PLY file of the C-alpha trace (Angstrom):
ply
format ascii 1.0
element vertex 92
property float x
property float y
property float z
element edge 91
property int vertex1
property int vertex2
end_header
0.00 0.00 0.00
1.27 3.47 -0.86
1.19 6.09 1.87
-0.42 9.35 0.75
-0.32 12.53 2.77
-3.51 14.50 3.32
-2.22 17.27 1.05
-1.53 14.79 -1.75
-4.95 13.25 -1.20
-6.63 16.65 -1.54
-4.72 17.39 -4.76
-5.68 14.00 -6.17
-9.30 14.47 -5.10
-9.52 17.90 -6.75
-7.93 16.49 -9.92
-10.47 13.65 -10.08
-13.34 16.04 -9.35
-12.12 18.31 -12.17
-12.03 15.36 -14.55
-15.58 14.39 -13.64
-16.81 17.95 -14.22
-14.98 18.09 -17.56
-16.45 14.74 -18.61
-19.97 15.93 -17.76
-19.43 19.16 -19.73
-18.18 17.21 -22.73
-21.16 14.86 -22.55
-23.59 17.79 -22.39
-21.88 19.45 -25.36
-22.00 16.19 -27.30
-25.72 15.92 -26.62
-26.35 19.51 -27.73
-24.31 19.04 -30.92
-26.19 15.81 -31.67
-29.53 17.54 -31.22
-28.55 20.25 -33.70
-27.08 17.75 -36.17
-30.23 15.60 -36.12
-31.96 18.23 -38.24
-29.14 19.09 -40.63
-27.29 15.79 -41.03
-29.68 14.17 -43.55
-29.71 17.39 -45.59
-25.91 17.52 -45.59
-25.71 13.92 -46.77
-28.12 14.60 -49.62
-26.30 17.77 -50.60
-22.80 16.27 -50.67
-23.52 12.67 -51.70
-21.42 13.08 -54.86
-18.38 14.51 -53.03
-16.46 11.57 -51.54
-14.23 13.73 -49.34
-17.17 15.52 -47.74
-19.16 12.32 -47.29
-16.12 10.77 -45.64
-15.98 13.70 -43.20
-19.70 13.40 -42.53
-19.26 9.72 -41.72
-16.48 10.60 -39.29
-18.71 13.19 -37.65
-21.53 10.73 -37.06
-19.18 8.51 -35.10
-18.80 11.33 -32.56
-22.53 11.90 -32.07
-24.81 10.29 -29.52
-26.65 7.97 -31.86
-29.11 6.88 -29.18
-30.66 10.37 -29.40
-31.52 9.72 -33.06
-33.39 6.60 -31.96
-35.21 8.42 -29.14
-36.26 11.25 -31.46
-37.57 8.75 -33.98
-39.59 6.99 -31.26
-41.07 10.34 -30.21
-42.07 11.09 -33.80
-43.69 7.67 -34.25
-45.52 8.05 -30.94
-46.80 11.49 -31.91
-47.95 10.32 -35.34
-49.72 7.33 -33.78
-51.47 9.67 -31.34
-52.55 11.98 -34.18
-53.88 9.03 -36.21
-55.88 7.80 -33.23
-57.32 11.28 -32.71
-58.20 11.52 -36.41
-59.85 8.10 -36.41
-61.90 8.90 -33.33
-63.24 12.05 -35.03
-64.12 10.29 -38.28
0 1
1 2
2 3
3 4
4 5
5 6
6 7
7 8
8 9
9 10
10 11
11 12
12 13
13 14
14 15
15 16
16 17
17 18
18 19
19 20
20 21
21 22
22 23
23 24
24 25
25 26
26 27
27 28
28 29
29 30
30 31
31 32
32 33
33 34
34 35
35 36
36 37
37 38
38 39
39 40
40 41
41 42
42 43
43 44
44 45
45 46
46 47
47 48
48 49
49 50
50 51
51 52
52 53
53 54
54 55
55 56
56 57
57 58
58 59
59 60
60 61
61 62
62 63
63 64
64 65
65 66
66 67
67 68
68 69
69 70
70 71
71 72
72 73
73 74
74 75
75 76
76 77
77 78
78 79
79 80
80 81
81 82
82 83
83 84
84 85
85 86
86 87
87 88
88 89
89 90
90 91
C-alpha cells in the first residue's frame, strides 16, 4: 500500500473532481451538438452525396454523435404520429 499525505490526497481528489466535471461538460456538449445535427445531417448527406471527401468527413462526424438520441427522437415522432392518427380516427 502506498502512503499518501492529506495534502496529496486533496490534490488528487480535486484532480479527479475536475475530470468528472470536464467529462460531464463534454457529454452535455456532445448531446447539444447531436440535437442540432439531427436536423441538418440528412440534408448535408443529400447535398454532398457526390463529393467523396465531404461524405467521408460526414461519416467521421456521425461517429462522434450520440446515436441513441436519433433513436429516441424517432420513437417520439412515431408516438406522436400514432397519437394523431388515433385522434383523427376517433373524429371520423
